[in-house]
C-alpha positions, 0 to 999 in steps of 0.5 A: 187227741182223746176219743172217749170210746176208741182211744187211740189214733190208729195203729190199733193191731196186735203182732205176731212175731215168728223167728225163722226156725220152724213154727212152734206147735200152737202156731202151726196149729192156729196157721192150720186152722186157716184156709189157703185163702185166709191170708195175712199181712206180714213184714218179712225181714232178712240180711237184705231187702233185696233177699226178702223181697226174692224169698217172698215171691219165692214162697208165693207172697205178694209184695206190697211194701218195699221197706229197705230202711228195715231190710224188709218187705211188707207182704200179704202171705197165705198160711202155706206161705208163712209156713214155708218162710218160717223155715227159711233160714235166709229169713230173720223174722216174720211179723204178722198182723194178727189184728184184734176185734174192736172188742179185744183192743186194749185202746177200749180200756179207758180208765174211769179217773180219766173219764171222769176228769176229761168230763169235769174240764169240759167248758173250762177255759182253753189253754192256749194262753198258758202255751203262749207264755211258755213259747215266750215270744217276748225274748226272741223273734223266732219262727221256725223258719228254714227248719223242715218239720215232717207230720205223719198223721191224717194229713191237713185241711185244704180248706181250714181257717188258716189265715195270711200267711198260709202254712208252708207246705213243702211236700205231701205225701200219701204213704197209703198210696205210696204217692208224693205230691197228691191229695193229703186231704184231712177227713177227721181233724186230727192232722190239721189240729196238730199242725195248726198247733204248731204254724197257726190258726190266723187271727185266733192263734199265732201258732208256735213255729208259724214260719216252720217248712211242713211236710205232711205224711198222711198214713191214716184213714178216714176212720183214724186207723192206720196199718202198720206197714203204711206207718213203717213206709211213711217213717222210711219216706221221711228218712229218705228224703231229710237232706232233699226237704231239709227235715230236721224233726219228725212228729209221730202223735200216735199210740200202738200196743207194746206186745213186742219189746221196743227192739223188736217192734218194726215201728219202733225199729224204723223210728230208731233208723230214723233217729240214727240217721239224724232226725229228731224224733217226737212221739206221744206218751199215749193216753192210757194213763194213769197206771205204771207202764202205759205208755205206748208204742213208740213212745217206749222207745229209748231212743226218741223224745217221748212227750206226755201231757200236762195241764195247767189249772187257772184257779190255782196256778198249778201244773199237773200231768194230765191223768190220761197221759201214758206212765213209765216205766217201759216194759224195757225199764226206762224212764218214759216220758222224757218231758211233758208238755201243754196237751189239755184244751188246746184250740186250733183249726179244724176242716169245714169239710171233716167230722168227728165220730158221732159218739165222740163229744166235740167242743169248739170255740165261738171262732170255730176253733177245736178244743182238744186234749190229748198226748198228740197235741203235747207232742206236737207242741214240743215238735214245734218248740225244737223248730224254734231251737234248730232255727236258732241254733242249727248246729245241734245234733238230735242227741243235743236237742234231746239233752238240752231239753232234758236238762232245762226241764222244770220238775213238776211238783204237788202243791206240798212241794213233793216232787211228782214222780219221773214216771209221770212226767220225765225230767219235767216241763219243757222250758224253751227258754232255757233250753235256748240258753243252755250248753248243756247237751250231756245227759243219760239218755244220749245213746250217741255212738251206740249201734241202733241194733243195741238193745238198751236196758232201763233200771226201773222196774216196777216193784209188785209188792208196792 
């Protein structure tokens, strides 16, 4: 989703990583300036979850999140507790939420090019028909039936115009309250839009995989902000419950800063663990294009399937990468995104009781569907198409899926037939028809057999002289 001022969906935070050795002078000085009551939310990692739990309590911390997926706990820590834990050799590291102010947050640095493009596109035809051609229903009768798809987002509406049958929701979980089966109402519409792109919006939109089994995980508040510990707990819950609920795919259409390397970033580490557990993890490239290395986290994780947004020009039949879509290479020198998918001017359901920020221009079809754009939507499109692939071929592993999509994607070219940079499109536009036919499950992006703790370095650094 594109927000013209507050550009990301949640995770507006800055992370400070502290190792287990003694604090440096600068960090110590900063902590000394805090009063004893100025507590910070933090992730504390040890060799085991139990050890992290015990050491935090011994240091006077308050446990807020049990996160065995990372051998960690979330905690509220005073400066004194941080100082004590940082000198504790049983603690591997501490990651503190040093949240930025709204003025400092990098998501406010929207490019003029992207803003101008969005303004020009307003009022143009919606692109659901183009998406419909890519689903290629005339070539198969797949509906996503029997495939569990977890969507970590703002929840889902009770009162959207779903039509018949309504979406098949097999589980609900609120990671903020840590309650399964409770209320996951969507106050802003983002999660509902994502979900209805996949399962449909009544007679107005048939959906990509209308019979997929949705697992709705709410991790964001009414302001579309999330705490990184809540999102990690959401990923952990999906990973722990994947067998019980039959979850094969996890979609996370969010963006966060890339201050930490992907292998140290806690959300990325959780998602790598989810991938290692067998889940197909689909994430967005973010909406901070067009500059190089503008792919956001967790889209910078080489293990995951990162999706950028593509746009179809009806007047010229040209397919382009949307100007806002995040570009590679990542800071660890990987080509990202992996692929692109429709992500502009897509119409889907909007909750009747939801509201968008007053400063954000909103657009609806005459049927009341919300028309919006973003790498979030592109990520959801790919997640939905993957459920079709897994319905047809349930034996495929997540590595198989990743390589099939890579090997069958259609490279995008300019009007002069020059191939667009892979740093913008990855392997190209998703082609689910070709993926359904292909048996080519080997690719450079296949990391099967690697330990999730392996630091995977890429080979595509930026040349500062160009």
